[in-house]
N, C-alpha and C positions, 0 to 999 in steps of 0.2 A: 617173720619167724620161719626158721628152717625146720622142715619136717624130718622125722626119722628116715623116711625113704630118701629124701634129698641128701641128707647127711651121710648115710651109710650105704644106701643101695645104688645111687647114681654116681658111683665113683669107680675109677679104675684101680687095679691092684698092681703094685710094683714090688720088686724084690729089694733086698738091702743093697745089692750091687747091681748096676745096670750098665750096659755098654751104650754110650751116648755118642752122637756125632756133633762135633764142633766145627762150624764153618771155618775153613782156612787151616784147620788142624787135622781133621779126620776123626776116626773112631778112638774113643778113650774109655777106660773103665772108670766109673764114678760110684762113690758111696752116697746113698741117700741118707744124709746125716740129720736125723730128727732131733738131735740134741744141739745142733748148731742153728741158733736163731739169727745169726748175723748174715753175712754174705756167702754166696757160692764162692768156692775157691778153686783156682786152676794153678797147678804147679808151673813155676817159671824159674829158670836159672839165668845167670848172667844178665840180670836186670840192669838196664840203664835208662834214665829218664831225664828229660829237661823240664819236667813239671807239666808239660802239655802232651807229650808223647812218651810212651814207654816201649822199649824193645826188650824182648826176652825170648828164651828158648823153651819150648814146651817139652813134655814128657817124651814125645816121639821124635824129638829132634827138629821140629819145625820152628823157624824163627819168625816171630810175629812182631809187628809194629802197630800199636793201637793208640788212639787218643785217650788220654786220661780224663775220665769224667768226674773223679773224686779221689781223695786220699783218705784212708781210714786208719784208725789205731786199733789193733787187734791184741787182745790178751792171749798170749801164747803159752801161758802157764808159768808156775813158779814165780809169780809176781813180775814177769817180764812182758813187755809190750813190743809191738812191731808196727811200723807204719807201712801200709801197703797201698799201691795204686789200684784203682778200680777202673775196669774197662768194660765195654759192652760187647757181647758175643752172641751170634745166632747159634742156637743149639736145637738138636732134634732128639727127642726121647720117645722111643717107640715110633708111632706114626704121627706124633705131634711136633710141630715146628714152633719155636719160640724165638722172637726177634728182640735184639737189644737187651739181652739178659745181663745184669751186672755181675761181674766176677772180680773178686780181689785176686791179685797175683802174688803168690808167695812161694818161697823155696820149700817144697815138701819132699825133698830128696830123702829125708830121714823117716818119712811116713809111708805106711803101706799104701794108702789111698792117695793118689795124686790129684784127684778131682773130688770135691765135696759139693753136694747139692744141699742147700740149706732148708731148714724146716719151713721158713717163710715161702720159699719157692715151691716146695712140695704142697703146702697148704693152699696158697693163693693162685698158683699157675697150673701145676700138675693136677691139683685137686684129687689126690690119690691116697689110698691106704697102703701102708708098707707092711709086707709080710717078711719078717726078718729071716724066715727059714728058706726063702727062695732067692734065686739070682737069675738075671737075664730073662725076665718074663714080659718086658715092656712090649715087645713086638708081637706077643701072643694076644694082646688086647683082652686080657682076662677082666671080667666085670663081676662085681658083687651082686648077687641076687638073693632075695629072701623067699 
């Protein structure tokens, strides 16, 4: 059983938007999307894939070529679905490094946030509380204390 202290006190606090570092891409703005229970999402344009490898251009113009570890079907709204490749990326949030993090690759050019961090990753890996009134606090290592 998890105690109150373990659940609420021994957690870091992050803002709704954080600057993260993606290995091979650099710094990107990410929204910590507590309503997204599926995969993390990275914006990618000009996608081409042979089923084993996907090539795409990221938000800051970097061209990546990554092995496809899975393909998923995403509900993009209004009854429409989209198949997306899933790749693994190494990311840094604040002072924590996470290796082989799954990200689906989708064209988010029409969206404000080009990177979404999923609820599952926030809960299981970041183990963080989100303060929606704050931005870019990951590097401050703010902790909750009672």
